[in-house]
C-alpha positions in Angstrom: -12.7 -23.1 244.3 -12.5 -23.7 248.1 -11.4 -27.1 248.2 -8.4 -25.9 245.7 -7.4 -23.3 248.1 -7.0 -25.6 250.7 -5.3 -28.1 248.8 -2.8 -25.8 247.3 -2.3 -24.4 250.9 -1.6 -28.2 252.2 0.6 -28.4 249.7 2.7 -25.2 250.2 2.9 -25.9 254.0 4.6 -29.2 253.7 6.6 -28.1 251.0 7.8 -25.1 253.2 8.1 -27.0 256.5 10.7 -25.6 259.0 13.2 -28.8 258.4 12.8 -28.9 254.7 13.4 -25.2 254.5 16.3 -25.5 255.7 17.5 -27.9 252.9 16.5 -25.1 250.7 18.7 -22.3 252.8 21.4 -24.6 252.9 21.9 -25.2 249.2 21.3 -21.3 249.0 24.0 -20.7 250.5 26.5 -23.5 249.0 25.3 -22.4 245.9 26.7 -18.9 246.5 28.9 -19.1 248.9 30.6 -22.9 249.0 33.7 -21.3 251.1 31.2 -20.0 253.8 31.3 -23.3 256.0 34.7 -24.3 255.9 36.7 -26.3 256.6 33.5 -28.3 255.3 33.1 -29.4 251.9 29.4 -28.5 250.4 28.9 -32.1 250.2 29.9 -32.4 254.0 28.1 -29.6 254.8 25.2 -30.6 253.2 24.9 -34.1 255.1 25.5 -32.5 258.1 22.4 -29.9 257.3 20.3 -32.6 256.5 20.8 -34.7 259.5 20.6 -32.0 262.6 18.3 -29.7 260.7 16.0 -32.0 258.7 15.9 -35.3 259.9 16.8 -35.7 263.8 14.9 -32.8 264.7 11.6 -33.5 263.5 11.9 -37.1 263.8 9.3 -37.4 266.8 7.0 -35.7 265.2 6.0 -38.7 262.4 6.4 -41.2 264.9 4.0 -39.4 267.4 1.5 -38.5 264.4 1.3 -42.3 263.7 0.8 -43.5 267.2 -2.2 -40.8 267.0 -0.9 -38.6 269.8 -0.8 -35.8 267.1 -0.9 -34.4 263.6 2.1 -33.8 261.1 1.9 -30.0 261.8 1.6 -30.6 265.8 -1.4 -28.1 265.7 -2.3 -28.1 269.4 -0.2 -25.7 271.1 -0.3 -27.7 274.9 1.7 -30.6 272.9 4.5 -28.8 270.9 6.7 -28.1 273.9 8.5 -31.5 273.8 9.0 -31.4 270.5 10.4 -27.7 270.4 13.0 -29.2 272.9 14.3 -32.1 271.5 14.6 -30.1 267.8 16.8 -27.4 270.4 18.9 -30.3 271.6 19.4 -31.8 267.9 20.5 -28.2 266.8 22.7 -27.8 269.4 24.2 -31.0 269.0 25.2 -30.5 265.5 26.6 -26.8 266.6 29.1 -28.3 268.9 30.0 -31.0 266.6 30.6 -28.4 263.7 32.3 -25.8 266.3 34.4 -29.0 267.4 35.4 -29.8 263.6 36.7 -26.0 263.1 33.2 -25.0 261.0 32.3 -22.2 262.9 30.2 -20.2 260.5 28.4 -23.8 260.0 28.1 -23.8 263.8 26.8 -20.8 263.8 23.9 -21.5 261.4 23.0 -24.2 263.7 23.3 -22.4 267.0 20.7 -19.7 265.0 18.2 -23.0 264.5 18.7 -23.3 268.3 18.0 -20.0 269.3 15.0 -19.3 267.5 13.4 -22.8 268.5 13.9 -22.1 271.6 12.2 -18.3 271.6 9.2 -20.1 270.0 9.2 -22.6 273.1 8.9 -19.3 275.3 6.2 -17.8 273.2 4.2 -21.3 272.7 3.6 -20.6 276.1 1.4 -17.8 275.3 0.1 -18.2 271.9 0.9 -20.4 269.2 3.5 -18.8 267.1 3.8 -19.9 263.6 7.1 -22.1 263.2 6.1 -22.5 259.3 7.2 -18.2 258.9 10.0 -18.8 261.6 11.7 -21.4 259.8 11.4 -19.0 256.3 12.6 -16.0 258.0 15.1 -17.1 260.2 17.4 -19.0 258.4 17.3 -16.1 255.5 18.3 -13.5 258.2 21.5 -15.5 258.1 21.7 -15.4 254.3 21.1 -11.7 254.3 23.7 -11.3 257.5 26.3 -13.0 255.7 26.0 -12.9 252.3 24.5 -9.5 251.6 21.3 -7.0 251.6 20.6 -7.8 248.4 19.1 -11.0 249.6 16.4 -9.2 251.4 14.0 -10.0 248.8 14.3 -13.6 249.5 11.8 -12.5 252.6 9.4 -12.6 249.5 9.1 -16.4 250.0 7.2 -15.8 253.5 4.2 -14.2 251.7 2.6 -17.8 250.1 3.5 -19.4 253.6 1.7 -16.5 255.3 -1.1 -17.1 252.8 -1.2 -21.0 253.2 -1.0 -21.3 257.1 -4.0 -18.5 257.5 -6.0 -20.4 254.8 -5.9 -23.3 256.9 -6.5 -21.4 259.9 -3.4 -22.6 261.5 -3.1 -19.6 263.0 -4.1 -16.1 263.3 -2.1 -13.0 261.4 -0.9 -11.8 264.6 0.9 -15.9 265.0 1.9 -16.0 262.0 3.4 -12.2 261.7 5.1 -13.1 265.5 6.9 -15.8 263.5 8.6 -13.6 261.3 9.3 -10.6 263.5 10.8 -13.1 266.5 12.8 -14.8 264.0 14.6 -12.3 262.1 15.3 -10.6 265.3 16.7 -13.7 267.4 18.6 -14.8 264.2 20.4 -11.0 263.6 21.0 -10.6 267.7 22.6 -14.5 267.1 24.8 -13.7 264.5 25.8 -10.5 265.6 26.7 -11.6 269.4 28.8 -15.0 267.9 30.7 -12.2 265.4 31.5 -9.9 268.4 32.6 -13.0 270.8 34.6 -14.3 267.9 36.1 -11.6 266.8 37.6 -10.1 270.5 
């Protein structure tokens, strides 16, 4: 029974890692409000999300894993900062490119990933905050902010993620909760400041 729980927890962990979850959220947004990321077409927006949220940010991790420097989830706290910094740089690059091409809300989507990841980098020096829970609730906060309060129900998706990461003993409840709270607050503040600046 214990082995079944571990297997399920591992599957959930792999399916809900932050880069993959970025694609799920991108599809949700493009399905519900395909014009939100204009002037990008849904195909262009999704392609850029794949490049700058799913492929490039975590790219060094599988390489480091193959070389035996870390595991695929970068479980050791002290090894996380460089991966965080690289991810932030890719998020910012995607945001700048999107902004230059006139897709301001897509640039903000990318920027929210950069600000949340930066906050996780800072918190990581104190405790091993959960990237998994942050990777779920951060982008979902963007969805709620721009698509409506009714989408808060999507926050329930973080429950199996919390269970999986706790079952695998990857994080404490405090670290899992911190990932949730931090990503919601930072994403909300990022979107609010962006809205104020662009409107004024």
